[in-house]
Structure formats: C-alpha cells, structure tokens
N, CA, C and O of each residue as an XYZ file, in Angstrom:
652
protein
N       0.816     -0.958      0.226
C      -0.152     -0.174      0.112
C       0.915      1.297      0.096
O       0.722      2.214     -0.703
N       1.919      1.302      1.014
C       2.965      2.252      1.139
C       3.272      2.632     -0.289
O       2.873      3.712     -0.722
N       4.138      1.581     -1.232
C       4.805      1.578     -2.109
C       3.454      2.482     -3.450
O       3.882      3.254     -4.307
N       2.469      2.268     -3.370
C       1.212      2.783     -4.433
C       0.878      4.178     -4.066
O       0.639      5.113     -4.830
N       0.901      4.166     -2.681
C       1.042      5.831     -2.059
C       1.765      6.550     -2.544
O       1.308      7.517     -3.154
N       3.166      6.342     -2.454
C       4.447      7.051     -2.896
C       4.442      7.408     -4.632
O       4.772      8.435     -5.225
N       3.805      5.805     -5.250
C       4.028      5.954     -6.477
C       3.005      7.263     -7.227
O       3.368      8.210     -7.926
N       1.645      6.878     -6.770
C       0.431      7.958     -6.793
C       1.080      9.473     -6.387
O       0.848     10.277     -7.290
N       1.738      9.989     -5.403
C       2.319     10.574     -4.799
C       3.432     11.630     -6.141
O       3.245     12.790     -6.509
N       4.417     10.753     -6.526
C       5.437     11.015     -7.384
C       4.429     11.221     -8.896
O       4.633     12.001     -9.827
N       3.513     10.397     -8.751
C       3.324     10.919    -10.308
C       1.874     12.214    -10.059
O       1.165     12.435    -11.041
N       1.673     12.713     -9.167
C       0.755     13.822     -8.954
C       1.921     15.115     -8.565
O       1.590     16.286     -8.752
N       3.185     14.788     -8.058
C       4.232     15.525     -8.465
C       4.426     16.167    -10.089
O       4.556     17.382    -10.242
N       4.428     15.199    -11.284
C       4.831     15.077    -12.391
C       5.190     14.252    -12.925
O       5.209     14.471    -14.136
N       5.719     12.769    -12.484
C       6.416     11.863    -12.917
C       5.611     11.143    -13.443
O       4.535     10.839    -12.928
N       6.131     10.645    -14.882
C       5.138      9.815    -15.261
C       5.895      8.462    -16.021
O       6.708      8.490    -16.945
N       5.244      7.088    -15.183
C       5.988      6.002    -15.117
C       6.047      6.064    -16.987
O       5.284      6.598    -17.793
N       7.291      5.273    -17.169
C       7.444      5.189    -18.726
C       7.795      6.376    -19.759
O       7.974      6.173    -20.960
N       7.865      7.543    -19.188
C       7.783      8.347    -19.897
C       9.847      8.261    -20.471
O      10.794      7.530    -20.180
N       9.701      9.088    -21.088
C      11.323      8.751    -21.949
C      12.654      9.511    -21.761
O      13.783      9.248    -22.173
N      12.059     10.802    -20.817
C      13.250     11.570    -19.997
C      13.743     10.720    -19.349
O      12.859      9.938    -18.998
N      15.257     10.268    -18.776
C      15.556      9.299    -17.898
C      15.525     10.214    -16.427
O      16.098      9.670    -15.483
N      15.011     11.318    -16.216
C      14.964     11.458    -15.222
C      13.631     10.907    -14.143
O      13.640     10.922    -12.913
N      12.714     10.514    -14.907
C      11.588     10.155    -14.777
C      11.436      8.811    -14.637
O      10.685      8.411    -13.749
N      12.036      7.988    -15.383
C      12.194      6.389    -15.730
C      12.001      5.765    -14.049
O      12.394      6.010    -12.909
N      10.958      4.631    -14.927
C      11.208      3.540    -13.205
C      11.703      2.823    -13.456
O      12.062      2.429    -14.565
N      11.907      2.333    -12.141
C      13.202      1.778    -12.053
C      12.613      0.253    -10.779
O      12.133      0.563     -9.688
N      12.729     -0.872    -11.081
C      11.618     -1.803    -10.498
C      12.761     -2.783     -9.917
O      12.252     -3.716     -9.295
N      13.987     -2.815     -9.947
C      15.074     -2.852     -9.294
C      14.970     -3.617     -7.804
O      15.439     -4.713     -7.498
N      14.170     -2.642     -6.944
C      13.824     -2.875     -5.517
C      12.518     -3.665     -5.124
O      12.363     -4.061     -3.969
N      11.743     -3.846     -5.944
C      10.818     -4.876     -6.032
C       8.984     -3.743     -6.379
O       7.782     -3.941     -6.200
N       9.669     -2.865     -6.812
C       8.480     -2.267     -7.307
C       8.758     -0.875     -8.171
O       9.900     -0.528     -8.474
N       7.574     -0.125     -8.526
C       8.053      0.962     -9.122
C       8.501      1.931     -8.289
O       7.739      2.190     -7.357
N       9.941      2.803     -8.376
C      10.301      3.950     -7.982
C      10.635      4.841     -9.180
O      10.202      4.487    -10.277
N      11.314      5.889     -9.093
C      11.284      6.990    -10.011
C      13.047      7.154     -9.188
O      13.431      7.333     -8.033
N      13.718      6.976    -10.507
C      15.244      7.580    -10.558
C      15.303      8.897     -9.887
O      16.122      9.093     -8.989
N      14.655      9.610    -10.191
C      15.349     11.279    -10.033
C      15.036     11.242     -8.547
O      15.577     11.994     -7.736
N      14.235     10.431     -8.275
C      13.671     10.933     -6.763
C      14.612      9.899     -5.572
O      14.529      8.704     -5.291
N      15.287     10.745     -5.193
C      16.729     10.411     -3.924
C      16.098     10.138     -2.802
O      16.785      9.720     -1.870
N      14.739     10.295     -2.625
C      14.015     10.616     -1.228
C      12.944     10.006     -1.276
O      12.248     11.020     -1.315
N      11.842      8.771     -1.323
C      10.524      8.903     -1.953
C       9.931      9.095     -0.385
O       8.786      8.925      0.034
N      10.851      9.410      0.141
C       9.605      9.778      2.018
C       9.281     11.013      1.757
O       8.164     11.329      2.168
N      10.066     12.080      1.038
C       9.356     13.658      0.956
C       9.272     13.799     -0.330
O       9.665     14.870     -0.793
N       8.649     12.588     -1.405
C       7.897     13.104     -2.607
C       7.185     14.032     -2.591
O       7.153     14.683     -3.635
N       6.359     14.476     -1.487
C       5.198     15.405     -1.711
C       5.491     17.027     -1.005
O       6.184     17.137      0.007
N       5.028     17.913     -1.511
C       4.937     19.121     -0.615
C       4.696     19.149      1.012
O       5.380     19.744      1.845
N       3.677     18.440      1.201
C       2.974     18.471      2.249
C       4.204     17.462      3.054
O       4.532     17.968      4.127
N       4.865     16.275      2.771
C       5.628     15.967      3.436
C       7.297     16.143      3.786
O       8.132     15.629      4.532
N       7.211     17.309      2.652
C       8.255     18.051      3.124
C       8.360     19.274      3.839
O       9.348     19.499      4.538
N       7.478     20.038      3.731
C       6.810     21.110      4.572
C       6.934     20.798      5.711
O       7.492     21.618      6.440
N       6.475     19.522      6.294
C       6.450     19.184      7.624
C       7.573     18.435      8.317
O       7.394     17.729      9.309
N       8.858     18.654      7.668
C      10.294     18.125      7.990
C      10.696     19.652      8.703
O      11.618     19.692      9.518
N      10.037     20.733      8.382
C      10.634     22.408      8.931
C       9.980     22.631      9.990
O       9.734     23.818     10.204
N       9.604     21.869     10.746
C       9.132     21.856     12.639
C      10.080     22.660     13.547
O       9.867     23.648     14.251
N      11.120     21.983     13.331
C      12.256     22.488     13.913
C      13.169     23.709     12.994
O      14.077     24.276     13.602
N      12.965     24.008     11.854
C      13.847     25.158     11.181
C      14.253     26.394     12.180
O      13.345     27.005     12.745
N      15.801     26.806     12.423
C      16.267     27.302     13.081
C      15.931     28.855     12.599
O      16.139     29.606     13.552
N      15.663     29.282     11.904
C      15.452     30.739     11.025
C      13.978     30.946     10.951
O      13.438     31.630     10.082
N      13.503     30.470     11.682
C      11.408     30.691     11.721
C      12.090     32.211     12.024
O      11.914     33.114     11.206
N      12.919     32.444     13.314
C      12.575     34.120     13.879
C      12.802     34.835     13.085
O      12.386     35.970     13.321
N      13.573     34.635     11.699
C      14.354     35.672     10.955
C      13.318     36.588     10.313
O      12.163     36.421      9.919
N      14.217     37.686     10.359
C      13.020     39.190      9.207
C      13.047     39.131      8.448
O      14.084     39.018      7.794
N      12.111     39.161      8.086
C      11.918     38.978      6.111
C      12.999     37.446      5.144
O      13.422     37.500      3.989
N      13.146     36.328      6.095
C      13.722     35.338      5.013
C      13.288     35.112      3.939
O      12.079     34.983      3.746
N      14.314     35.000      2.867
C      13.807     34.554      1.447
C      13.755     32.512      1.788
O      12.971     31.710      1.279
N      14.641     32.287      2.575
C      14.279     31.140      2.937
C      13.542     30.227      3.823
O      13.964     29.259      4.455
N      12.138     30.812      3.733
C      11.405     29.784      4.191
C      10.673     28.387      3.982
O      10.576     27.834      2.886
N      10.165     27.888      5.193
C      10.207     26.410      5.024
C       8.931     26.030      3.847
O       8.701     24.914      3.382
N       8.246     27.244      3.558
C       7.564     27.448      2.340
C       8.198     27.162      1.349
O       8.107     26.107      0.722
N       9.095     28.329      1.050
C      10.021     28.194     -0.252
C      10.585     26.901     -0.569
O      10.525     26.366     -1.676
N      11.165     26.406      0.516
C      12.236     25.630      0.297
C      11.552     24.302      0.109
O      12.101     23.535     -0.682
N      10.371     23.871      0.740
C       9.496     22.757      0.485
C       9.339     22.693     -1.428
O       9.715     21.911     -2.302
N       8.501     24.110     -1.385
C       8.212     24.222     -3.403
C       9.468     23.885     -4.127
O       9.460     23.482     -5.291
N      10.452     24.041     -3.484
C      12.087     23.711     -4.511
C      12.498     22.136     -4.414
O      13.507     21.535     -4.782
N      11.112     21.652     -3.666
C      12.121     20.294     -3.306
C      12.638     19.748     -2.518
O      12.985     18.577     -2.674
N      12.930     20.669     -1.030
C      14.212     20.234     -0.078
C      13.505     19.774      1.062
O      12.464     20.360      1.359
N      13.833     18.980      1.635
C      13.436     19.232      3.026
C      14.425     19.176      4.033
O      15.610     19.015      3.741
N      13.970     19.316      5.381
C      15.177     19.756      6.445
C      15.747     18.701      7.096
O      15.247     17.677      7.563
N      17.073     19.176      7.050
C      17.891     17.574      7.182
C      19.139     17.916      8.007
O      20.278     17.875      7.543
N      18.760     18.338      9.577
C      20.268     18.965      9.748
C      21.270     17.587     10.537
O      20.862     16.449     10.769
N      22.395     18.045     10.771
C      23.516     17.407     11.319
C      23.897     17.680     12.071
O      23.091     18.316     12.749
N      25.227     17.559     12.689
C      25.602     17.928     13.323
C      27.199     18.548     13.565
O      28.024     18.562     14.479
N      27.079     19.085     12.047
C      28.017     20.414     11.442
C      26.788     21.603     10.590
O      27.139     22.775     10.452
N      25.641     21.225     10.171
C      24.604     22.175      9.811
C      23.427     22.382     10.675
O      22.762     21.351     10.787
N      23.061     23.188     11.189
C      21.778     22.828     12.091
C      20.689     23.575     11.132
O      19.607     23.700     11.704
N      20.728     24.164      9.650
C      19.967     24.589      8.859
C      20.212     23.713      7.507
O      19.907     24.008      6.352
N      20.743     22.748      7.918
C      20.939     21.956      6.204
C      19.469     21.046      5.379
O      18.844     20.251      6.081
N      19.097     21.233      4.092
C      18.179     20.852      3.654
C      18.900     20.042      2.140
O      19.871     20.414      1.480
N      18.096     18.958      1.956
C      18.280     18.491      1.403
C      17.383     18.611     -0.218
O      16.264     18.899      0.206
N      17.280     18.573     -1.339
C      16.391     18.162     -2.741
C      16.251     16.489     -2.673
O      17.155     15.655     -2.627
N      14.506     16.260     -2.684
C      14.499     15.168     -2.331
C      14.388     14.595     -3.959
O      13.923     13.465     -4.106
N      14.817     15.375     -5.184
C      14.535     15.030     -6.110
C      16.592     14.451     -6.942
O      16.907     13.374     -7.449
N      17.356     15.549     -6.745
C      18.676     16.071     -7.296
C      19.883     15.248     -5.648
O      21.047     14.848     -5.624
N      19.004     15.327     -4.772
C      19.623     15.270     -3.880
C      21.013     16.636     -2.845
O      21.763     16.587     -1.870
N      20.601     17.629     -3.890
C      21.453     18.599     -3.311
C      21.403     18.810     -1.924
O      20.517     18.496     -1.128
N      22.664     19.487     -1.709
C      22.509     19.395      0.065
C      23.025     21.315      0.256
O      23.961     21.827     -0.357
N      22.313     21.880      1.030
C      22.334     23.376      1.283
C      22.673     23.446      2.692
O      22.277     22.526      3.407
N      23.322     24.362      3.185
C      23.299     24.867      4.150
C      23.615     26.293      4.612
O      23.875     27.070      3.694
N      23.646     26.807      5.904
C      24.274     28.347      6.311
C      23.827     29.590      5.550
O      24.426     30.552      5.068
N      22.010     29.053      5.652
C      21.439     30.358      4.814
C      21.144     31.386      5.730
O      20.800     31.490      6.908
N      21.429     32.178      4.673
C      21.273     33.793      5.299
C      19.997     34.759      4.706
O      19.624     34.412      3.585
N      19.489     35.573      5.122
C      18.473     35.906      4.926
C      18.212     36.629      4.028
O      17.080     37.098      3.909
N      19.333     36.931      3.061
C      19.043     36.899      1.275
C      18.848     35.687      0.174
O      18.138     35.742     -0.830
N      19.590     34.669      0.577
C      19.518     33.489      0.277
C      18.365     33.292     -0.318
O      17.377     33.509      0.383
N      18.152     32.874     -1.622
C      16.859     32.538     -2.612
C      16.685     31.040     -2.532
O      17.774     30.565     -2.854
N      16.053     30.320     -2.327
C      15.811     28.835     -2.445
C      15.535     29.021     -4.261
O      16.400     28.540     -4.992
N      14.990     29.336     -4.549
C      14.642     29.306     -6.240
C      16.376     29.344     -7.161
O      16.747     28.577     -8.050
N      17.089     30.434     -6.583
C      18.294     31.083     -7.066
C      18.929     29.721     -6.878
O      18.767     28.861     -7.744
N      19.893     29.399     -5.411
C      20.569     28.577     -4.984
C      20.219     27.468     -5.969
O      20.920     27.409     -6.979
N      19.319     26.654     -5.837
C      18.638     25.515     -6.283
C      19.431     25.462     -8.103
O      20.318     24.732     -8.546
N      18.673     26.509     -8.728
C      18.937     25.962    -10.157
C      20.374     27.071    -10.123
O      20.082     27.809    -11.063
N      21.322     27.434     -9.743
C      22.658     27.225    -10.021
C      23.468     26.313     -9.613
O      24.417     25.916    -10.288
N      23.144     25.846     -8.346
C      24.011     25.040     -8.116
C      23.694     23.050     -8.517
O      24.445     22.088     -8.354
N      22.288     23.136     -9.059
C      21.655     22.198     -9.890
C      20.932     21.738    -10.905
O      20.021     20.911    -10.856
N      21.324     22.247    -11.743
C      20.627     22.667    -13.461
C      19.883     21.782    -13.629
O      18.801     22.152    -14.083
N      20.018     20.371    -13.401
C      20.129     19.561    -14.007
C      18.736     18.875    -13.212
O      18.069     17.913    -13.595
N      18.548     19.714    -11.983
C      17.314     18.798    -10.941
C      16.140     19.231    -11.807
O      15.921     20.295    -12.386
N      15.142     17.597    -11.693
C      13.769     17.824    -12.509
C      13.302     19.002    -12.084
O      13.079     19.874    -12.924
N      13.024     19.292    -10.458
C      12.358     20.153     -9.940
C      12.447     22.149    -10.550
O      11.594     23.029    -10.675
N      14.518     22.054    -10.858
C      14.959     22.828    -11.682
C      14.218     23.081    -13.137
O      13.498     24.040    -13.414
N      14.502     22.214    -13.811
C      14.391     21.719    -15.340
C      12.561     22.226    -15.685
O      12.157     22.966    -16.582
N      11.955     21.683    -14.873
C      10.397     21.786    -15.043
C       9.931     20.787    -14.966
O       8.754     20.926    -14.633
N      10.365     19.136    -15.170
C       9.869     17.673    -15.216
C       8.887     17.666    -13.990
O       7.713     17.299    -13.944
N       9.732     18.196    -12.972
C       8.574     17.961    -11.608
C       8.060     19.103    -11.139
O       8.870     20.024    -11.039
N       6.826     19.345    -10.784
C       6.363     20.477    -10.324
C       6.297     20.131     -8.424
O       5.495     19.370     -7.884
N       7.134     20.755     -7.890
C       7.246     20.009     -6.500
C       6.049     20.587     -5.806
O       5.751     20.121     -4.706
N       5.464     21.374     -6.232
C       4.046     21.879     -5.328
C       2.857     21.774     -6.267
O       2.913     22.246     -7.402
N       1.778     21.153     -5.795
C       0.680     20.261     -6.952
C       0.145     21.447     -7.310
O      -0.294     22.081     -6.351
N       0.021     22.015     -8.475
C      -0.265     22.989     -8.520
C      -1.943     23.145     -8.806
O      -2.406     24.284     -8.748
N      -2.611     22.306     -9.034
C      -4.118     21.821     -8.611
C      -4.895     22.246     -7.076
O      -6.052     22.303     -6.658
N      -3.829     22.441     -6.660
C      -4.266     22.769     -4.979
C      -3.949     23.811     -4.161
O      -3.689     23.773     -2.959
N      -4.005     25.176     -5.243
C      -3.180     26.195     -4.896
C      -3.627     26.745     -3.262
O      -2.788     27.347     -2.592
N      -5.408     26.393     -2.566
C      -5.596     26.878     -1.439
C      -4.875     26.287     -0.266
O      -4.607     26.758      0.839
N      -4.641     25.151     -0.803
C      -3.655     24.109      0.458
C      -2.282     25.142      0.675
O      -2.022     25.811      1.675
N      -1.595     25.050     -0.449
C      -0.375     25.818     -0.242
C      -0.533     27.102      0.850
O      -0.139     27.110      2.016
N      -1.449     28.532     -0.115
C      -1.942     29.662      0.641
C      -2.171     29.407      2.183
O      -2.051     30.276      3.046
N      -2.513     28.105      2.403
C      -2.978     27.720      3.983
C      -2.029     27.876      4.869
O      -1.845     28.635      5.821
N      -1.117     26.490      4.076
C      -0.021     26.826      4.490
C       1.077     28.188      4.812
O       1.152     28.635      5.956
N       1.723     28.649      3.920
C       1.799     30.112      4.444
C       1.216     30.807      4.922
O       1.901     31.767      5.275
N       0.175     30.895      5.183
C      -0.459     32.083      6.413
C      -0.081     31.670      7.467
O       0.439     32.427      8.287
N      -0.315     29.924      7.769
C       0.227     29.610      8.932
C       1.077     29.932      9.503
O       1.158     30.542     10.569
N       2.164     29.353      8.505
C       4.033     30.167      8.677
C       3.872     31.676      9.163
O       4.549     32.162     10.069
N       2.904     32.345      8.456
C       3.339     33.876      8.295
C       2.941     33.990     10.036
O       3.792     34.330     10.858
N       1.360     33.609     10.455
C       1.427     33.725     11.378
C       1.879     33.538     12.858
O       1.737     34.202     13.885
N       2.675     31.985     12.439
C       3.670     31.734     13.373
C       4.873     32.482     13.734
O       5.392     32.592     14.845
N       5.357     33.155     12.212
C       6.413     33.912     12.694
C       6.273     34.957     13.387
O       7.008     35.313     14.308
N       4.849     35.773     12.778
C       4.310     37.218     13.564
C       4.568     36.903     14.805
O       5.599     37.348     15.309
N       3.618     35.999     15.630
C       3.499     35.360     16.730
C       5.189     35.743     17.735
O       5.532     36.464     18.672
N       5.631     35.035     17.080
C       7.305     34.606     17.671
C       8.048     36.041     17.964
O       8.721     36.445     18.913
N       7.608     36.657     16.671
C       8.134     38.157     16.539
C       7.533     39.354     18.090
O       8.047     40.292     18.699
N       6.254     38.628     18.158
C       5.374     39.705     19.104
C       6.212     38.749     20.717
O       6.369     39.461     21.709
N       6.454     37.945     20.774
C       6.704     36.873     22.267
C       8.098     37.604     22.570
O       8.414     37.964     23.703
N       9.111     37.833     21.123
C      10.557     38.346     21.526
C      10.572     39.778     21.631
O      11.382     40.233     22.438
N       9.831     40.620     20.972
C       9.508     41.660     21.426
C       9.328     41.381     22.890
O      10.310     41.905     23.415
N       8.845     41.021     23.503
C       7.752     41.006     24.898
C       8.710     40.788     25.797
O       8.692     41.238     26.942
N       9.949     39.800     25.120
C      10.838     39.276     26.627
C      12.181     40.265     26.389
O      13.066     40.383     27.237
N      12.179     41.043     24.920
C      13.139     42.220     24.959
C      13.215     42.785     26.178
O      14.166     42.830     26.959
N      11.385     43.500     26.328
C      11.487     44.631     27.020
C      11.401     44.077     28.511
O      11.921     44.860     29.306
N      10.996     43.184     28.962
C      10.815     42.190     30.136
C      12.635     42.150     30.258
O      12.844     42.163     31.471
N      13.695     42.118     29.686
C      15.177     41.598     30.251
C      15.594     43.369     30.038
O      16.606     43.790     30.597
N      14.820     44.207     29.289
C      15.247     45.569     29.481
C      15.051     46.141     30.787
O      15.790     46.908     31.405
N      13.551     45.474     31.225
C      13.453     46.073     32.905
C      14.338     45.740     33.814
O      14.753     46.527     34.665
N      14.793     44.207     33.674
C      15.543     43.787     35.020
C      17.443     44.414     35.246
O      18.072     44.122     36.262
C-alpha cells in the first residue's frame, strides 16, 4: 500500500511512469516502481517536505527568503546534522545546502547549483498546482507563527530591559 501511495504521489508531482526522460524512468529493481530522479521517496510530496521544517532554526528571522514553504516548494526537506543546523536536501537531486542567510534565495541557489534537477528543469512540479488553496493555507500558518514569535521576542526583550 505504501508503495502505491508513493507512486501516486510521484505521479501527482509530475513524474510519468514510462516517460522517455531519464530523470523520470521507473526503476523496478527494488521490488516495485520507484523513480530514479527521486532520491528520497519519503519526501516526494510538498506536504511531507513542509512537515520536516518543524524545527527550522530561521523561523524567527526577519523577512527571510529561505522560508519552509519556499524551500519545500523547491523540493527541499529539512535534515540537520552535527555540522549544519539548517541543512536541507533536495528530494529529487540530493543537492545539499546549508548556512542560509536572510537574503539567500532557494530558487536561485537550486538552479545555480543543480541545473539538472527535475524541479529546476520543470520536469517535476514540487508543489501540486491543482491545490493552491492548500499551499496558501500553509503559507498563512507559517506567516502567523513567525509574527507570533516576533511579538513574543519583543515582549521578552522589554522584560529583559526592565531588569
């Protein structure tokens, strides 16, 4: 059942089983259809990638470009390690990026560093285009959470100044 769900998610993301493009050809060596372009089928959907950002360290940054929604829409999922607390990996090309600054643009970084990635070339739509309301809801939730954190941070700073 899981295999069927993953295959359906990949097809919704733009993969076509039996397509001529090498990036989207099925590989049945592991007992079922997988797709060579997807290095991590666990994160083949936008929803699974956005959930990985629950502990994203830059959530309180003022106006960052590398928001969880922006990163997940570019195929990235959050995977910190001992060296990089903000490391992300692309589920489709396995590009690893870390040390995000406030002006780092996930779209630009992805296209410059991995121009062959199916997300960059447009073979894969990392965000399911037919459900924009779902994406808008996730972005609104993220913006609300960031705003709340900023208010809490300002309140804490005032309390510290009073001491």
